[in-house]
Each structure stands twice: as C-alpha cells, then as structure tokens.
N, C-alpha and C positions, 0 to 999 in steps of 0.2 A: 278776425275776431273769434275768440273761443266760444263755442256754444255752451253756455252755463248748464243747461239741462243735461246735455250729453256728458259733460264733465262730472256732474253729480251722479248720474247713472253709472258711469264707469267706476267712480270711487266707491259707490255702494256695492257694485258687483265684486270689486276687489275685496272689500271687507267681508262680504258674504262668502266668497271663495275661501278666505282665510279661516272663517268660522267653521265652514264645512270640513276643511282640511284638519283643523284642530280636533273636531269631533271624531273624525275617522281615525286620526292618529292616536287619540286618547283611547279609543275602543281597541285599537291594535295593541297598545302597550298594556292595557288592562286585561288583555287576552280574551276580550269579549268577541273579537274576531280572530280566531286561532290561525296559526300559520297555514298558508295554502288555501285559505277561504276565498271562494270566488266572490268578487264584489260586482254587483249589478247596479249600473247607473240609475235605472228606473226605480229600483227598490230603495236605494239610498235617498233618492229625491223625494219619494213618497214618505219615507220614514222621517225625513227632516223638514218636510213640507216646503220644499224649494223646487225650482225648475232644474232641469238636467244640466244646464250650462255651468252653474257654479260647482256642481258635483264633478263634472268632467275636468274642470280646471283644477279642482282640489286634488283629484286623483293624479293628474299630471304632475302637480307639485310633489306629491308623495312618491311618485315614480322617480323623480329627480333626487329625492332624499334617500331612495333605496329601500323604502318600507313597503312599497307596492310594486308589483311587476306587471308589465303590459306585454302580452304575447302577440299582439296584432289583432287578436279576436276579442280579448277581454282582459279584465284586471283581476289579480289575485294578491293576497297578502304574501309578503316575502317569506319563503320557506327554504332556507339555505341548506345546501348539501354539506357533507363533511368537509369537502375541499373548499367550499366557499367560506365556511367558518374559519378554517385554518388560514386562508388568504386574508380575510378581514382582520383577524387578530395579528397576523404577521405584519401587515401594513400599519396597523395602529401601533404596534410595538415599536417599529422603527421611527415613525413620525413623532410619537410622544416622547421617545428618548431624545430626539433632536429638540423638541419643544422644551424639555426640562433643562437641557444644556443652555439654550438661549435664555431661558428664564433666570438662570444663575447670573446672567449679565444685566438683565433688565428689570427684574422684579423690585418694586419699591418696598420700603420698610412697612408702610401701612398695610399693604397686601400680605406681606409675610406675617405680620402680627395677627391679622384676621385669620389666616390659614392655620397658624399655630393654635389659635383659640378653638378652631373646629375640632381639634384633637386633644383638648385638655382632658385630664383624668375624669373629671366630673361628667363631661360631655360624653366620653367613651362609655361610661356606665349607662347613660341614656340610650346609646346606640344598641347596647346589648338587650335593652327592653323594647325599643322601638326600631325595627329594622328599616322602616320608611325613612327615618331620620339619618340612618347610616348611609342609605342610598343617596339621599339628598346631599349630604356632606361630600360624598365621593364624587358626585357630579360637579359640585361647586369647585372642589379641589382640581379636577381635571380641566375645567373651564378656565380657572384662574391661571393655571400653568400655561395654557395655550394662549391666553390673552397677554400674559407677560412675555411670551416669546416674541411678540411684536412683529409677526410675519404673516401678512394677509394671505399669501400663497399657501402657507402651511395650514392656515385655518380652513381655506377652501378645500385643500386636499384631504383634510381630516373630516370634513363635514359629513359625507356619506357614510364612511366606515364607522364614525362615532355613533350615528343614529342606528346603524345596523348592529353594532356591538351592544349598544344599550338594549335593543330589542331582543337580541339573543339572551342577554342576561335577564331581561324581564320575563322571558319564558321559564327561567329558573328560580325567580324570586318568590314564587309561591311556596317554595321550600325554604325554611328559615336557615340562614347561615349559622354554623356553630360559633360559639363565643370565641373559640381559638382563631377563627378566620377574621372576625371583626378586630380582635386584639392585634393580630399579626399585620393586617392591612393598616391599621392606625399607626403601629410602630414603624412600618416601612414608609408611610407618607411623612411621618415626622423626620425620618432619616433624610429623605429627599429635601425637605424644607431646611434642615440644618446645613446640608451641602449648599443649597442656594444661599442661605444666610452667610456662609463663609465664602461665597462667590467662587466656589469650586465647580468649574464648567464640566469636568470629566466625571466627578463622583455621581451627580444626578443621573447620568446615563447608565452607570454601573448599577446604581441603586434601583433604577427603573426596571432593569433586567430582573432583579430579585422580586420586585413587586409584581411584575407580570407573571413570574413563575408561580407565585402564590395564587394569583387570580386565575391563571389558566388551569392549574391543578384543581382548584375548587370548581371551576366551570365544568371540567370533565365530570366531576362527581354530580353536579347539579343537572347536567344534561342527561345523565343516566337516571337520576331521580325523577326528572320530568318526562321520562319514557320517550326520549327522542329515538328516532328510528336507527340511529347509529351511535357509536361511541367516539368521542373526540380523542384522537391519538395525539399525544404530546411527545415529540422526540427532541433531541438536543438542538437540532437546527431551528425548531420552533421557539426555543427559549433564549437564543443568543441575542 
C-alpha cells in the first residue's frame, strides 16, 4: 500500500524544486546572476526561505539544462568560452536545419497560418517598438518548427544547446537590435514558412543557412557590445 503522506511530501518537494529552478533560471536569463557567478546553496536557500534540498535538486536540473556548471566543489552560472559558443551554435545550426526539413513534411495548415500571422506587417511594426515581443515570437517560431519535425530524439538533442544559445543571446539583448535586423529576420522566417507551405524539404535547409548567417553576424556584434571577454569569430565553416 502506498504511503499517502509520503506521496504528498514527495509531490510537494518536486513542485518546490521546480519553483526554485524557475526562480534561479529567471534570474540567470534576466542577468541578475551574471555569467560565471558562484551559486551558494545555503545563500539561495535563505533567500528563498526553503531548505537546502530543493535548492540542490533545482541546481542539478539546471546543470542538466546547461545553464549551471558543477565543478565538483560548487556551482556556477554557465560562462561559455569562445570555442563553446561556436560549438553550441554549430550544433544548433545543423539540428535546426534538419528540423526545418522535417517540418516541411509534417507541419499542419493551422500551425502554418499561426506562424505566418506572427510575421504580418502590422505585427512586425510592433516588434520594432517592443523587442521583448520580437524575442517571444522568435522563440515560438523555433519551438513550432521543432514540434512539427515530430522527432523526439531531435527535441532531446536540441534541448541543452537551445537553452544555452538562448542564454548567450540573453546576454546580448540588453542592447536593442537595429530595425534592419528585425526586418531581415522576419523576412527570412517568412521565406522558411513559404518553403514549408510548398512542401519543399530542401529549401528550408538552405534558407535556414541564410537565417543563421544573419543571426550569427548580429550575435558577434552584440557580444562585442556586451563587453564579452572575446570576439566571436565567424568563418565559412561556421555558416555552412
């Protein structure tokens, strides 16, 4: 017979762990915990008024997501090197190109219509005024492409690099993107959607190459603007 009290305590602990993980993750993405920041279990527990157990579990979750690094002695916020950034975006580039190709076969008309609406002319004007909405739309676009790929292994493989790439970009988003970047990104996303609408499995992969070229070029500028300790080099092999 299942111990009801034990089950409730276990369930409550899981929810608490999730809430703590959400709090730490939000602080990381809001740059309240800058890259490389040492994370002390006791300090976080006191700050959140919880025991150290859910904090430890939350940190383990964030380690698995790639946002926190455990050295064996302590925890730190992920602070990628130049090589790590290049590796992350190279992996993301290859996997998302595959996802776009698969989405051309699987995406339904309702999802297509929804994504097209994300980049209507009126909405694009709003993105120029409110960068947070542009970021939100971009995340939805990538998530829907991946969901339409209908490949759970691909989702799992992209999970960590997606979180890490979004964090790297979050480090740059305190600097407003120029209107030309928003307009170019919107145009390229629409081109990908048109290729998917035509069920062209090869064109989305080619178009994704162009999209990532724009994103990586802007990322390099933003890394410099964010006073990163290195410059992101972008060579031909990084863009293929």
